[in-house]
Wavefront OBJ file of the C-alpha trace (Angstrom):
o trace
v 0.000 0.000 0.000
v 1.430 3.373 -1.024
v 0.141 6.264 1.073
v 2.583 8.797 -0.366
v 1.475 10.076 -3.752
v 1.015 13.203 -5.835
v -2.104 15.214 -6.486
v -1.745 18.018 -9.021
v 2.014 17.661 -8.715
v 2.031 18.055 -4.914
v 3.220 15.215 -2.676
v 0.633 14.031 -0.153
v 0.597 11.726 2.845
v -2.783 10.008 2.704
v -5.140 12.979 2.069
v -2.865 15.704 3.419
v -0.593 17.842 1.255
v 2.901 18.182 2.665
v 3.090 21.973 2.117
v 0.245 22.306 4.625
v 2.172 20.164 7.130
v 5.256 22.354 6.735
v 3.201 25.534 7.109
v 1.608 24.331 10.339
v 4.454 22.487 12.031
v 7.635 23.785 10.399
v 10.653 21.859 9.169
v 12.450 19.581 9.622
v 9.519 17.363 10.509
v 8.911 13.625 10.503
v 5.584 12.678 8.922
v 4.031 9.243 9.547
v 1.026 7.536 8.013
v -1.286 5.609 10.320
v -2.690 3.657 7.373
v 0.789 2.501 6.354
v 1.558 1.344 9.902
v -1.676 -0.614 10.147
v -1.293 -2.177 6.704
v 2.248 -3.369 7.409
v 1.211 -4.929 10.715
v -1.785 -6.677 9.191
v 0.380 -8.109 6.389
v 2.458 -9.926 9.013
v -0.590 -10.909 11.048
v -2.459 -12.328 8.049
v 0.506 -14.407 6.915
v 0.509 -16.122 10.338
v -3.250 -16.472 10.698
v -3.137 -20.280 10.893
v -0.385 -20.372 13.514
v -0.453 -19.365 17.169
v 1.777 -16.302 17.094
v 2.717 -12.973 18.637
v 4.195 -10.042 16.710
v 6.520 -8.081 19.006
v 7.307 -4.767 17.337
v 11.003 -3.914 17.741
v 10.428 -0.441 19.081
v 14.048 0.679 18.706
v 13.086 1.447 15.100
v 10.636 4.168 16.154
v 9.475 4.584 19.743
v 7.071 7.510 19.434
v 4.096 6.926 21.750
v 1.615 7.414 18.920
v 3.331 4.747 16.821
v 3.333 2.381 19.798
v -0.305 3.184 20.466
v -1.291 2.223 16.906
v 0.399 -1.159 17.262
v -0.870 -1.798 20.795
v -4.442 -1.254 19.604
v -3.841 -3.849 16.894
v -2.813 -6.385 19.549
v 0.931 -6.140 19.045
v 3.541 -7.090 21.554
v 6.829 -5.224 21.861
v 10.517 -6.082 21.734
v 12.417 -3.746 24.060
v 16.127 -3.238 24.765
v 16.124 -0.836 27.730
v 14.243 0.273 30.792
v 13.327 3.445 28.946
v 11.666 1.435 26.209
v 9.801 -0.580 28.850
v 8.452 2.659 30.331
v 7.480 3.937 26.884
v 5.704 0.729 25.944
v 3.695 0.696 29.174
v 2.866 4.401 28.787
v 1.513 3.630 25.314
v -0.848 0.974 26.678
v 1.185 -2.154 25.940
v 0.242 -5.389 27.674
v 3.351 -6.318 29.715
v 2.556 -9.986 29.097
v 3.368 -9.303 25.428
v 6.779 -7.695 26.022
v 10.108 -9.428 25.388
v 13.297 -7.833 26.713
v 16.359 -8.183 24.467
v 19.835 -6.631 24.677
v 23.270 -7.610 25.935
v 23.574 -5.186 28.860
v 20.409 -5.311 30.978
v 21.093 -3.527 34.257
v 19.811 -4.660 37.641
v 17.257 -1.806 37.904
v 16.000 -2.618 34.401
v 15.602 -6.304 35.240
v 13.779 -5.490 38.464
v 11.407 -3.143 36.659
v 10.636 -5.734 33.981
v 10.075 -8.531 36.505
v 7.812 -6.268 38.548
v 5.837 -5.357 35.428
v 5.370 -9.034 34.598
v 6.810 -9.167 31.081
v 6.502 -12.212 28.853
v 10.186 -13.103 28.594
v 13.835 -12.041 28.841
v 15.930 -12.840 25.771
v 19.114 -13.746 27.638
v 22.433 -13.062 25.902
v 25.107 -14.409 28.297
v 25.734 -16.820 31.156
v 26.408 -13.822 33.400
v 23.000 -12.353 32.601
v 21.339 -15.696 33.361
v 22.993 -15.740 36.784
v 21.955 -12.129 37.473
v 18.367 -12.883 36.521
v 18.257 -15.877 38.848
v 19.636 -13.821 41.745
v 17.190 -10.947 41.255
v 14.233 -13.306 40.757
v 15.149 -15.041 44.018
v 15.276 -11.666 45.768
v 11.839 -10.705 44.388
v 10.404 -14.193 45.101
v 9.365 -14.716 41.494
v 10.491 -16.943 38.619
v 12.023 -15.108 35.688
v 10.788 -16.285 32.278
v 13.818 -16.747 30.038
v 14.682 -17.486 26.456
v 18.262 -17.767 25.262
v 19.194 -15.676 22.271
v 21.237 -18.239 20.392
v 23.837 -17.059 17.917
v 23.585 -19.407 14.907
v 26.767 -18.003 13.252
v 24.987 -17.345 9.943
v 26.070 -14.609 7.536
v 23.059 -12.333 7.067
v 24.694 -10.688 4.021
v 23.860 -7.178 5.181
v 25.878 -4.134 6.282
v 28.472 -5.241 8.883
v 27.240 -2.667 11.390
v 23.770 -4.275 11.450
v 24.814 -7.919 11.243
v 24.164 -9.609 14.588
v 24.290 -13.373 14.033
v 27.997 -14.075 13.438
v 30.178 -15.542 16.163
v 32.313 -12.388 16.266
v 29.251 -10.231 17.044
v 28.507 -9.208 20.642
v 24.982 -10.581 20.547
v 23.626 -13.864 21.841
v 25.172 -16.988 23.320
v 27.375 -19.251 21.237
v 25.521 -22.114 19.614
v 27.936 -24.618 21.161
v 27.212 -23.267 24.665
v 23.430 -23.084 24.388
v 22.525 -26.636 25.402
v 24.556 -26.430 28.615
v 23.041 -23.073 29.518
v 19.538 -24.410 28.950
v 20.325 -27.281 31.305
v 21.496 -24.803 33.931
v 18.412 -22.616 33.498
v 16.078 -25.584 33.643
v 17.647 -26.718 36.916
v 17.266 -23.308 38.566
v 14.239 -22.827 40.845
v 14.299 -19.114 40.020
v 14.150 -19.378 36.234
v 11.308 -20.445 33.961
v 12.572 -21.683 30.587
v 10.034 -20.251 28.164
v 11.562 -20.244 24.697
v 14.427 -19.837 22.284
v 15.307 -16.724 20.301
v 17.572 -15.789 17.418
v 18.110 -12.614 15.396
v 20.781 -12.453 12.702
v 20.698 -8.849 11.514
v 18.778 -5.972 9.997
v 17.784 -4.914 6.472
v 17.981 -8.470 5.130
v 16.834 -8.819 1.533
v 16.928 -12.600 1.107
v 15.057 -15.489 2.728
v 17.989 -17.917 2.635
v 19.889 -16.537 5.685
v 16.713 -16.689 7.780
v 16.136 -20.306 6.775
v 19.768 -21.293 7.366
v 19.629 -19.837 10.874
v 16.282 -21.446 11.609
v 17.539 -24.880 10.546
v 20.381 -24.666 13.076
v 18.074 -23.441 15.810
v 15.471 -26.144 15.191
v 18.138 -28.799 15.721
v 18.648 -27.275 19.159
v 14.889 -27.155 19.836
v 14.673 -30.875 19.076
v 17.715 -31.654 21.248
v 16.107 -29.781 24.149
v 12.887 -31.725 23.650
v 14.789 -35.001 23.877
v 16.170 -33.865 27.241
v 12.704 -33.018 28.520
v 13.133 -29.233 28.168
v 9.953 -28.209 26.375
v 9.803 -24.690 25.038
v 6.577 -22.714 24.915
v 7.676 -20.351 22.162
v 10.161 -19.955 19.335
v 11.238 -16.386 18.571
v 12.561 -15.993 15.007
v 13.562 -12.335 15.522
v 13.186 -9.705 12.854
v 15.426 -8.115 10.267
v 13.370 -8.255 7.085
v 14.396 -5.276 4.973
v 12.435 -2.615 3.130
v 12.871 -1.059 -0.286
v 14.929 2.125 -0.074
v 16.142 2.165 -3.656
v 16.031 -0.874 -5.925
v 16.317 -3.760 -3.465
v 14.622 -6.980 -4.543
v 12.722 -8.098 -1.465
v 10.718 -11.213 -0.667
v 7.054 -10.737 0.073
v 6.220 -10.924 3.773
v 3.984 -13.936 3.173
v 6.694 -15.775 1.193
v 9.290 -15.136 3.903
v 7.015 -16.357 6.673
v 5.704 -19.343 4.733
v 9.298 -20.488 4.176
v 9.889 -20.279 7.929
v 6.630 -22.046 8.769
v 7.436 -24.862 6.366
v 10.656 -25.529 8.290
v 8.958 -25.347 11.686
v 6.308 -27.820 10.615
v 4.052 -29.211 13.334
v 6.249 -28.274 16.284
v 3.897 -26.961 18.970
v 5.645 -23.750 20.025
v 3.964 -20.380 19.717
v 5.793 -18.348 17.072
v 7.178 -14.953 18.084
v 8.750 -12.488 15.693
v 10.264 -9.045 16.145
v 9.857 -6.881 13.018
v 10.846 -3.242 13.325
v 11.956 -1.543 10.123
v 9.529 -3.665 8.079
v 6.605 -2.178 10.022
v 7.593 1.486 10.165
v 10.346 2.225 7.640
v 8.188 3.050 4.657
v 5.431 4.549 6.805
v 7.343 7.795 7.363
v 9.288 10.552 5.660
v 11.425 13.484 6.733
v 10.185 16.839 5.479
v 12.904 19.468 5.015
v 13.336 22.857 3.346
v 16.130 24.071 1.068
v 17.966 26.955 2.722
v 20.634 27.615 0.078
v 21.818 26.377 -3.291
v 25.597 26.457 -3.505
v 27.059 25.753 -6.953
v 30.666 24.599 -7.230
v 33.219 23.598 -9.806
v 33.288 19.953 -8.720
v 30.152 19.625 -6.607
v 26.994 21.618 -6.084
v 25.141 21.566 -2.792
v 21.531 21.871 -1.773
v 21.807 22.930 1.864
v 18.663 21.962 3.777
v 17.454 22.528 7.332
v 17.594 18.818 8.204
v 20.953 17.321 9.102
v 22.789 14.225 10.254
v 21.475 14.793 13.762
v 17.947 14.336 12.357
v 18.703 11.379 10.073
v 21.913 9.596 10.992
v 21.661 6.623 8.607
v 23.370 8.188 5.561
v 26.349 9.362 7.627
v 26.529 6.185 9.721
v 25.909 3.489 7.107
v 26.258 5.423 3.848
v 22.568 4.539 3.561
v 20.508 5.653 0.574
v 17.158 7.441 0.925
v 15.107 8.650 -2.013
v 14.822 12.468 -1.977
v 12.028 14.095 -3.962
v 10.687 17.646 -4.321
v 7.336 18.119 -2.618
v 6.164 20.403 -5.426
v 7.338 19.444 -8.880
v 9.080 22.059 -11.012
v 9.258 22.096 -14.800
v 12.822 23.462 -14.826
v 15.721 21.144 -15.727
v 17.218 19.209 -12.804
v 20.753 19.763 -11.568
v 23.003 17.403 -9.656
v 23.312 18.236 -5.973
v 24.682 16.787 -2.796
v 21.879 17.310 -0.276
v 23.586 18.367 2.936
v 22.693 19.889 6.285
v 24.063 22.736 8.402
v 25.916 20.539 10.926
v 29.646 21.213 11.158
v 30.816 17.818 9.872
v 31.870 16.712 6.398
v 29.782 13.571 6.983
v 26.638 15.696 7.304
v 24.794 14.653 4.177
v 21.335 13.283 3.421
v 22.076 12.211 -0.140
v 24.867 12.535 -2.676
v 24.662 13.306 -6.382
v 20.895 13.662 -6.635
v 19.290 15.141 -9.746
v 16.773 17.676 -8.479
v 14.849 20.599 -9.919
v 14.731 22.844 -6.849
v 15.046 26.451 -5.719
v 15.793 28.013 -2.363
v 12.764 27.697 -0.099
v 11.487 24.514 -1.752
v 10.411 21.530 0.321
v 12.048 18.129 -0.068
v 10.775 14.795 1.210
v 13.346 12.260 2.372
v 11.513 8.986 1.939
v 11.606 5.756 3.950
v 12.514 7.638 7.123
v 10.043 5.995 9.494
v 12.675 3.664 10.951
v 15.863 4.770 12.704
v 15.196 8.420 11.963
v 13.858 10.099 15.076
v 14.921 7.179 17.294
v 18.603 7.779 16.394
v 18.449 11.565 16.283
v 20.538 13.777 18.564
v 21.090 17.357 19.665
v 24.528 17.691 18.091
v 25.446 21.363 17.518
v 22.666 22.126 20.061
v 20.054 21.518 17.394
v 16.518 20.940 18.694
v 15.095 17.659 17.488
v 12.390 17.728 14.846
v 8.648 17.665 15.321
v 6.741 14.451 14.556
v 3.239 14.298 13.108
v 0.870 11.438 12.331
v -1.489 11.652 9.380
v -4.754 9.747 9.712
v -6.810 10.210 6.551
v -7.406 13.943 6.314
v -6.417 14.637 9.944
v -2.933 15.605 11.114
v -1.876 15.074 14.717
v 1.201 16.546 16.346
v 2.627 13.512 18.185
v 5.841 15.139 19.369
v 6.451 18.843 19.554
v 9.638 20.408 18.263
v 12.208 20.933 20.994
v 13.191 24.463 21.930
v 16.809 25.560 22.370
v 16.030 26.320 26.019
v 14.811 22.765 26.638
v 18.207 21.404 25.613
v 19.972 22.945 28.602
v 17.084 23.058 31.065
v 18.693 20.376 33.266
v 22.193 21.869 33.097
v 23.682 24.134 35.753
v 26.310 26.853 35.632
v 29.045 26.751 38.228
v 28.493 29.003 41.277
v 30.384 32.276 41.390
l 1 2 3 4 5 6 7 8 9 10 11 12 13 14 15 16 17 18 19 20 21 22 23 24 25 26 27 28 29 30 31 32 33 34 35 36 37 38 39 40 41 42 43 44 45 46 47 48 49 50 51 52 53 54 55 56 57 58 59 60 61 62 63 64 65 66 67 68 69 70 71 72 73 74 75 76 77 78 79 80 81 82 83 84 85 86 87 88 89 90 91 92 93 94 95 96 97 98 99 100 101 102 103 104 105 106 107 108 109 110 111 112 113 114 115 116 117 118 119 120 121 122 123 124 125 126 127 128 129 130 131 132 133 134 135 136 137 138 139 140 141 142 143 144 145 146 147 148 149 150 151 152 153 154 155 156 157 158 159 160 161 162 163 164 165 166 167 168 169 170 171 172 173 174 175 176 177 178 179 180 181 182 183 184 185 186 187 188 189 190 191 192 193 194 195 196 197 198 199 200 201 202 203 204 205 206 207 208 209 210 211 212 213 214 215 216 217 218 219 220 221 222 223 224 225 226 227 228 229 230 231 232 233 234 235 236 237 238 239 240 241 242 243 244 245 246 247 248 249 250 251 252 253 254 255 256 257 258 259 260 261 262 263 264 265 266 267 268 269 270 271 272 273 274 275 276 277 278 279 280 281 282 283 284 285 286 287 288 289 290 291 292 293 294 295 296 297 298 299 300 301 302 303 304 305 306 307 308 309 310 311 312 313 314 315 316 317 318 319 320 321 322 323 324 325 326 327 328 329 330 331 332 333 334 335 336 337 338 339 340 341 342 343 344 345 346 347 348 349 350 351 352 353 354 355 356 357 358 359 360 361 362 363 364 365 366 367 368 369 370 371 372 373 374 375 376 377 378 379 380 381 382 383 384 385 386 387 388 389 390 391 392 393 394 395 396 397 398 399 400 401 402 403 404 405 406 407 408 409 410 411 412 413 414 415
């Protein structure tokens, strides 16, 4: 479903023209489509209709309360990686019994908060974490539900910074160590062995790495069964990519059907943790051209958005489509689209052919994932506003920060 289209040459989100959004809320501004969020979620849900399952949205991709609220109302669970994300999920109306807690560095206060909330499961990533969980659960007089995040050592064939399933990555427990750790967890009176989890990376564009990882993990599931350790759920993680440029992607149904075919009639509830696939193409970053700067070797379109607003191009050399909001009939010129931040790496896109003038609006597409959630206040820049479009209605779901708010908790030295 495409919710971003042109009417009379003007780019719209659902029924709302983007110039009206810019006029009301300013730029830079993240713009999300509720319809796109709901459609993406339902595509996953429908593909699993015949299997007991739980979709746990990986909220690190976009943790705005309005986004979480949309998914919670659809029945989604949530994959969290911090105490802050736990608080956000609960504030958005999430059912704690649908929350899984991932991440390699869970602190004691975070574990206590999650156990007190009554979350579904901890995805445990080390023997040390397993021991800490058992100690805290004993102190709280509860049993901690656990699932080991097993590292299957499978090459996800994605950017090395977002590959998580190789043995040299920090994530998960080594495949060779998993059986022994499950035995230890099963013997503990303070731990409740609930499931098994794996996650091999992000922005994957092929089914084969998922299937290779699943095959290794299912061997472990069967070995646990033979030892009398029966798992209630199998968590196949997330990582399915989206189309930013010309990626050839599997359909959601084809990807999941391939996984289901391997799982067969095993009785475990299926959990999955999509993030980018749910929100990435449901949002864009709206920005305005401040200056056009021609040069002998390169010409620049300097916009009011920057690397602090959208880190992915600077961090991963990631590609986002950039389009004028209002089409011009003048010939396009080649520009590097850059921001005002004082870094050479501050670019949104390189060598883009655009017909633009100073003051024009540009839309940076596919910015719903890892845009606002990775943004910062570098150069003391207030973070952007966020709005949600719902049909013909526009809702401000996060106000633009003020410069004063950035130092409100700071203190000058006395004297």
